[in-house]
Backbone as numpy.savetxt, mean C-alpha at the origin, in Angstrom:
# Nx Ny Nz CAx CAy CAz Cx Cy Cz
4.20 4.48 -19.85 3.69 4.14 -18.53 4.22 5.15 -17.52
3.44 5.35 -16.49 3.81 6.29 -15.44 4.64 5.59 -14.37
5.39 6.38 -13.62 6.15 5.89 -12.48 5.50 6.41 -11.21
5.53 5.59 -10.16 5.05 6.04 -8.85 6.08 5.66 -7.80
6.06 6.39 -6.70 6.90 6.08 -5.55 5.97 5.88 -4.37
6.15 4.78 -3.67 5.33 4.49 -2.50 6.23 4.57 -1.28
5.88 5.42 -0.34 6.70 5.60 0.85 6.05 4.91 2.05
6.86 4.72 3.08 6.39 4.16 4.36 5.77 2.78 4.22
6.37 1.95 3.39 5.90 0.57 3.24 6.49 -0.26 4.37
5.66 -1.04 5.01 6.09 -1.88 6.11 7.24 -2.79 5.68
8.29 -2.86 6.49 9.46 -3.68 6.16 9.10 -5.14 5.92
8.18 -5.66 6.70 7.78 -7.07 6.54 7.11 -7.30 5.19
6.31 -6.34 4.75 5.64 -6.47 3.45 6.66 -6.45 2.32
7.63 -5.55 2.43 8.69 -5.48 1.41 9.49 -6.78 1.40
9.80 -7.29 2.57 10.57 -8.53 2.66 9.81 -9.68 2.00
8.52 -9.77 2.24 7.72 -10.83 1.62 7.72 -10.69 0.11
7.61 -9.46 -0.38 7.63 -9.27 -1.84 8.99 -9.60 -2.42
10.07 -9.25 -1.69 11.42 -9.60 -2.16 11.60 -11.11 -2.22
11.12 -11.80 -1.21 11.22 -13.26 -1.19 10.42 -13.88 -2.34
9.23 -13.34 -2.58 8.40 -13.84 -3.68 9.09 -13.57 -5.02
9.68 -12.40 -5.15 10.40 -12.05 -6.38 11.56 -13.01 -6.61
12.30 -13.32 -5.56 13.44 -14.24 -5.69 12.97 -15.64 -6.06
11.88 -16.10 -5.44 11.35 -17.44 -5.74 10.88 -17.56 -7.18
10.33 -16.48 -7.71 9.74 -16.53 -9.05 10.65 -15.98 -10.13
11.86 -15.55 -9.74 12.81 -15.03 -10.71 12.37 -13.71 -11.33
11.69 -12.90 -10.54 11.20 -11.61 -11.03 11.77 -10.49 -10.18
11.55 -9.27 -10.61 12.02 -8.11 -9.85 10.97 -7.70 -8.82
11.42 -6.93 -7.84 10.49 -6.39 -6.85 9.45 -5.52 -7.54
9.87 -4.72 -8.51 8.93 -3.87 -9.25 7.83 -4.70 -9.91
8.21 -5.82 -10.52 7.22 -6.67 -11.20 6.23 -7.24 -10.20
6.72 -7.67 -9.06 5.84 -8.23 -8.03 4.90 -7.14 -7.50
5.43 -5.95 -7.24 4.61 -4.85 -6.74 3.53 -4.47 -7.75
3.89 -4.43 -9.04 2.89 -4.13 -10.08 1.76 -5.16 -10.07
2.13 -6.43 -9.96 1.12 -7.48 -9.92 0.20 -7.35 -8.71
0.78 -7.03 -7.57 -0.03 -6.85 -6.35 -1.03 -5.71 -6.56
-0.57 -4.59 -7.13 -1.47 -3.46 -7.37 -2.56 -3.82 -8.37
-2.19 -4.46 -9.46 -3.19 -4.82 -10.48 -4.22 -5.80 -9.94
-3.77 -6.78 -9.17 -4.72 -7.74 -8.59 -5.68 -7.04 -7.63
-5.17 -6.09 -6.87 -6.02 -5.35 -5.94 -7.06 -4.52 -6.69
-6.67 -3.94 -7.80 -7.59 -3.11 -8.57 -8.68 -3.92 -9.25
-8.37 -5.14 -9.62 -9.34 -5.98 -10.32 -10.14 -6.89 -9.39
-9.88 -6.79 -8.11 -10.57 -7.64 -7.14 -11.98 -7.11 -6.89
-12.83 -7.98 -6.43 -14.19 -7.58 -6.04 -14.10 -6.67 -4.82
-15.10 -5.81 -4.61 -15.06 -4.89 -3.47 -14.80 -5.59 -2.14
-15.41 -6.74 -1.91 -15.20 -7.44 -0.64 -13.75 -7.91 -0.51
-13.15 -8.31 -1.63 -11.75 -8.73 -1.61 -10.83 -7.53 -1.35
-11.17 -6.37 -1.92 -10.37 -5.16 -1.69 -10.43 -4.75 -0.23
-11.61 -4.83 0.37 -11.74 -4.48 1.78 -10.94 -5.44 2.66
-10.98 -6.72 2.34 -10.22 -7.71 3.10 -8.72 -7.45 2.96
-8.28 -7.10 1.75 -6.87 -6.79 1.53 -6.46 -5.54 2.31
-7.32 -4.52 2.31 -7.03 -3.31 3.06 -6.93 -3.61 4.55
-7.79 -4.46 5.05 -7.73 -4.86 6.46 -6.43 -5.58 6.78
-5.97 -6.43 5.86 -4.70 -7.14 6.08 -3.53 -6.16 6.11
-3.53 -5.19 5.21 -2.46 -4.18 5.19 -2.52 -3.34 6.46
-3.72 -2.93 6.85 -3.88 -2.13 8.07 -3.38 -2.89 9.29
-3.58 -4.19 9.32 -3.13 -5.02 10.45 -1.61 -5.09 10.53
-0.91 -4.82 9.43 0.55 -4.85 9.44 1.13 -3.68 10.22
0.37 -2.60 10.36 0.85 -1.41 11.06 -0.19 -0.95 12.09
-0.47 -1.79 13.08 -1.55 -1.45 14.02 -1.27 -0.22 14.87
0.00 0.13 15.08 0.31 1.27 15.93 0.33 2.59 15.16
0.18 2.54 13.85 0.21 3.75 13.05 -1.16 4.39 13.03
-1.21 5.65 13.45 -2.48 6.37 13.46 -2.78 6.88 12.05
-4.03 6.77 11.65 -4.44 7.28 10.35 -4.78 8.75 10.48
-4.39 9.54 9.50 -4.65 10.97 9.52 -5.98 11.27 8.85
-6.78 12.06 9.52 -8.06 12.48 8.96 -7.80 13.59 7.95
-8.07 13.34 6.69 -7.80 14.31 5.63 -8.60 15.59 5.84
-9.77 15.48 6.43 -10.59 16.67 6.67 -9.87 17.63 7.59
-9.26 17.10 8.64 -8.51 17.95 9.57 -7.33 18.61 8.87
-6.66 17.88 8.00 -5.52 18.44 7.28 -5.96 19.59 6.38
-7.09 19.44 5.71 -7.61 20.50 4.84 -7.97 21.73 5.68
-8.60 21.52 6.82 -8.97 22.64 7.68 -7.73 23.38 8.19
-6.71 22.63 8.61 -5.49 23.26 9.08 -4.84 24.08 7.99
-4.80 23.54 6.78 -4.19 24.25 5.67 -4.99 25.51 5.35
-6.30 25.40 5.35 -7.17 26.55 5.06 -7.00 27.63 6.13
-6.89 27.22 7.39 -6.79 28.17 8.49 -5.45 28.91 8.51
-4.43 28.33 7.87 -3.13 29.00 7.82 -3.17 30.22 6.91
-4.15 30.30 6.09 -4.32 31.49 5.27 -3.99 31.30 3.88
């Protein structure tokens, strides 16, 4: 199995997962894996609703337009 690192996770989301892990006697890693797997197997409408909930956790965070990042990188030479 592969390993991944997820950065900039909202503190409240991590706290909720830690609390869930403690209640269920599981590790944070196990809870995070389940969250990811459930999101991947959800219907498209459920995935969009989940994305909206995550986005609502960080309303002040601006999203970066990947197109602009590619253009900036290309323009640097």
